[in-house]
N, C-alpha and C positions, 0 to 999 in steps of 0.2 A: 827262927821261923820265918818260914817264905812265904811272900805276899804274892797273891795271884791278881792282877788288873784285868777288867774285862772293858771292852769297848762301851758295851751298853750300859752298866751299871752307873754310871757317873763317876767312877773310881777316879783320881787324879792320875794321869799316865806320866810316864818318865816326859824329861825335859825334850828330848828326842823324837818323842812319838807322832807330835804335831808336824814336824819336818820330814818324818817317815811317810805318814798317810798323805801329805803333798806330793811326795816324790811319787808314791805308788798311783795317787790318782791322775798325775800329769803323763807318767806312762801308759795307765791303761786308756787316757783320752786320744794319746798318739798312737798307740799301736793298737787299740783296739780293746772291747771291755773284757775283762778275765785274762788279759795278758798276764796279769802279776794276782795273786790273790794269797790268802794268809790257808797253812796247811791244814787247819782247823775248819777249813768251809769244804773237806773234803774234795775228789776228785771228780771233773765233770763225766757225767755217763754219755757215752757216744750213742747209746741205743735207747727204743723206748719201744714200746710194745704197741704195735699197730691196733687203733683201736675201732677201726672198721671191721676187724677180723673177730671183735669181742662178741662171743654167744651171749643170747638173751638170758637174763637172771630170772628163771620161772619159780626158783624157791625163794627170792629175796625181794622180788619188785612186784606187786601186784598188778599193776599196769604192762608188765611184760606177759601176763598169762593169755593165751588163744581164747577167744571167745567161741564157742560152738553152737551153731544156731539148727 
């Protein structure tokens, strides 16, 4: 039966895990945050929607409705 160990659930990790984390932390401190990361974290996106071009949400936000007098 295979076992899965996750960093966040308090499971006891393998003997080399603490040393591995130390090495990862040292390299990231030396070469910049995100230099090394786990594949499960996903690939950083290089793009993001320009929020200043976002249209008003007339149908979902009451405060965005125009006031006509």
